[in-house]
DRENSE-739036 format. One record per residue (C-alpha): residue in three letters; x, y, z; chain; residue number from 1. Coordinates in pm, 1 decimal, m for minus. Last residue first. Layout:
N
@type->ALA, u->X, v->Y, w->Z, mol->A, seq->NUM
...
This chain:
99
@type->ILE, u->1518.2, v->1736.7, w->435.0, mol->A, seq->99
@type->ASN, u->1496.6, v->1594.0, w->74.6, mol->A, seq->98
@type->GLN, u->1163.4, v->1428.8, w->211.9, mol->A, seq->97
@type->GLN, u->965.9, v->1716.9, w->327.5, mol->A, seq->96
@type->SER, u->1071.8, v->1923.6, w->4.6, mol->A, seq->95
@type->LEU, u->950.9, v->1624.4, w->m189.7, mol->A, seq->94
@type->ASP, u->591.8, v->1561.2, w->m7.8, mol->A, seq->93
@type->LYS, u->596.7, v->1306.1, w->302.3, mol->A, seq->92
@type->VAL, u->292.1, v->1077.6, w->308.0, mol->A, seq->91
@type->GLN, u->169.2, v->1072.7, w->672.0, mol->A, seq->90
@type->CYS, u->236.2, v->747.4, w->855.3, mol->A, seq->89
@type->PHE, u->m99.9, v->524.5, w->938.6, mol->A, seq->88
@type->THR, u->m204.3, v->400.7, w->1263.6, mol->A, seq->87
@type->MET, u->m422.5, v->80.2, w->1334.9, mol->A, seq->86
@type->GLY, u->m650.2, v->116.3, w->1546.5, mol->A, seq->85
@type->LEU, u->m935.1, v->m144.6, w->1413.0, mol->A, seq->84
@type->GLN, u->m776.3, v->m319.5, w->1112.6, mol->A, seq->83
@type->THR, u->m792.3, v->m289.0, w->753.0, mol->A, seq->82
@type->SER, u->m506.5, v->m156.0, w->661.3, mol->A, seq->81
@type->ALA, u->m345.6, v->m490.5, w->808.1, mol->A, seq->80
@type->ILE, u->m516.3, v->m762.4, w->593.7, mol->A, seq->79
@type->ALA, u->m431.0, v->m566.4, w->278.6, mol->A, seq->78
@type->ILE, u->m76.3, v->m593.0, w->437.6, mol->A, seq->77
@type->GLY, u->m81.0, v->m928.9, w->556.4, mol->A, seq->76
@type->ILE, u->m212.4, v->m996.6, w->184.6, mol->A, seq->75
@type->ALA, u->32.0, v->m805.7, w->m4.5, mol->A, seq->74
@type->ASP, u->325.9, v->m989.9, w->235.0, mol->A, seq->73
@type->ASN, u->233.6, v->m1321.7, w->158.7, mol->A, seq->72
@type->ALA, u->242.1, v->m1231.9, w->m262.3, mol->A, seq->71
@type->ASP, u->596.0, v->m1045.0, w->m190.7, mol->A, seq->70
@type->THR, u->725.9, v->m1363.0, w->m4.6, mol->A, seq->69
@type->LYS, u->779.5, v->m1393.8, w->381.9, mol->A, seq->68
@type->GLN, u->726.7, v->m1777.2, w->391.0, mol->A, seq->67
@type->ASN, u->370.9, v->m1832.6, w->572.7, mol->A, seq->66
@type->SER, u->138.0, v->m1585.0, w->727.5, mol->A, seq->65
@type->ILE, u->203.4, v->m1170.9, w->750.4, mol->A, seq->64
@type->TYR, u->m14.0, v->m981.4, w->981.7, mol->A, seq->63
@type->PRO, u->201.4, v->m958.1, w->1300.2, mol->A, seq->62
@type->LYS, u->459.2, v->m833.3, w->1051.4, mol->A, seq->61
@type->VAL, u->260.0, v->m520.9, w->935.7, mol->A, seq->60
@type->LYS, u->325.9, v->m321.5, w->1233.4, mol->A, seq->59
@type->LYS, u->690.0, v->m378.1, w->1260.1, mol->A, seq->58
@type->PRO, u->706.2, v->m283.2, w->887.2, mol->A, seq->57
@type->ALA, u->574.7, v->34.6, w->940.2, mol->A, seq->56
@type->MET, u->181.2, v->141.6, w->758.6, mol->A, seq->55
@type->GLY, u->129.6, v->350.3, w->501.4, mol->A, seq->54
@type->ARG, u->m235.3, v->422.1, w->397.3, mol->A, seq->53
@type->VAL, u->m291.9, v->592.4, w->119.1, mol->A, seq->52
@type->GLU, u->m657.9, v->734.3, w->m44.4, mol->A, seq->51
@type->HIS, u->m668.1, v->765.5, w->m431.5, mol->A, seq->50
@type->GLY, u->m719.5, v->1094.6, w->m628.4, mol->A, seq->49
@type->LEU, u->m476.5, v->1016.6, w->m897.4, mol->A, seq->48
@type->SER, u->m199.9, v->1268.7, w->m740.4, mol->A, seq->47
@type->GLN, u->m255.1, v->1034.8, w->m426.6, mol->A, seq->46
@type->ALA, u->m119.1, v->756.2, w->m589.5, mol->A, seq->45
@type->VAL, u->193.5, v->910.1, w->m740.8, mol->A, seq->44
@type->ARG, u->250.0, v->1066.0, w->m373.7, mol->A, seq->43
@type->ALA, u->188.2, v->721.5, w->m216.9, mol->A, seq->42
@type->TRP, u->452.3, v->587.7, w->m507.3, mol->A, seq->41
@type->TYR, u->696.6, v->822.1, w->m407.2, mol->A, seq->40
@type->HIS, u->695.1, v->776.1, w->m48.0, mol->A, seq->39
@type->PHE, u->671.1, v->445.8, w->m0.4, mol->A, seq->38
@type->SER, u->1030.2, v->462.6, w->m185.5, mol->A, seq->37
@type->ALA, u->1267.7, v->339.3, w->71.6, mol->A, seq->36
@type->CYS, u->1041.5, v->110.1, w->232.8, mol->A, seq->35
@type->GLY, u->694.6, v->177.8, w->465.1, mol->A, seq->34
@type->GLU, u->498.5, v->m74.3, w->404.4, mol->A, seq->33
@type->MET, u->190.5, v->18.9, w->134.1, mol->A, seq->32
@type->ALA, u->m197.9, v->36.3, w->158.2, mol->A, seq->31
@type->VAL, u->m394.8, v->223.4, w->m96.3, mol->A, seq->30
@type->VAL, u->m754.9, v->238.7, w->m65.4, mol->A, seq->29
@type->TYR, u->m940.9, v->325.4, w->m357.0, mol->A, seq->28
@type->PRO, u->m1057.3, v->608.4, w->m634.7, mol->A, seq->27
@type->PRO, u->m1117.3, v->463.9, w->m947.4, mol->A, seq->26
@type->SER, u->m883.2, v->271.5, w->m1136.7, mol->A, seq->25
@type->ASN, u->m761.2, v->339.0, w->m1467.6, mol->A, seq->24
@type->ALA, u->m412.5, v->562.9, w->m1350.6, mol->A, seq->23
@type->LEU, u->m387.0, v->325.0, w->m1003.6, mol->A, seq->22
@type->LEU, u->m367.8, v->55.4, w->m1268.1, mol->A, seq->21
@type->ASP, u->m202.4, v->236.8, w->m1542.8, mol->A, seq->20
@type->LYS, u->90.5, v->354.3, w->m1251.1, mol->A, seq->19
@type->THR, u->122.4, v->m22.4, w->m1128.0, mol->A, seq->18
@type->LYS, u->155.4, v->m115.9, w->m1502.8, mol->A, seq->17
@type->GLN, u->440.0, v->105.9, w->m1506.0, mol->A, seq->16
@type->PRO, u->639.1, v->m4.3, w->m1237.0, mol->A, seq->15
@type->SER, u->626.3, v->m366.6, w->m1325.9, mol->A, seq->14
@type->MET, u->339.7, v->m593.6, w->m1173.9, mol->A, seq->13
@type->ALA, u->342.0, v->m905.5, w->m945.6, mol->A, seq->12
@type->LYS, u->42.3, v->m1126.5, w->m887.8, mol->A, seq->11
@type->ASN, u->m256.6, v->m1071.1, w->m653.6, mol->A, seq->10
@type->PHE, u->m576.0, v->m994.5, w->m752.0, mol->A, seq->9
@type->LEU, u->m958.3, v->m996.3, w->m602.3, mol->A, seq->8
@type->LEU, u->m893.2, v->m1122.0, w->m274.5, mol->A, seq->7
@type->GLU, u->m1233.8, v->m1084.5, w->m120.5, mol->A, seq->6
@type->GLY, u->m1241.4, v->m850.0, w->216.4, mol->A, seq->5
@type->TYR, u->m1600.0, v->m712.1, w->166.0, mol->A, seq->4
@type->PRO, u->m1457.9, v->m376.9, w->67.1, mol->A, seq->3
@type->ASN, u->m1276.9, v->m574.2, w->m221.0, mol->A, seq->2
@type->MET, u->m964.5, v->m676.6, w->m222.9, mol->A, seq->1
């Protein structure tokens, strides 16, 4: 989404294309729903200069409309990340995650 809330694109990407997109983009807010790979992808985004906002799935659920698909989930995550009062989780480094 751009700063005005307009959807720029919403398509599936391979992990390598996601890394390339993050590497070739200026610093943005990268919003993600907490999952098994959240901390890995958050560290990748942070290392490339992006701000990461991670949210618990139960906080994102009210913002997802229609059927549960990856595309609808992505829109819900983007909307949830801009809401006032939303709480975000901290990104764990590798040693914290190993514990």
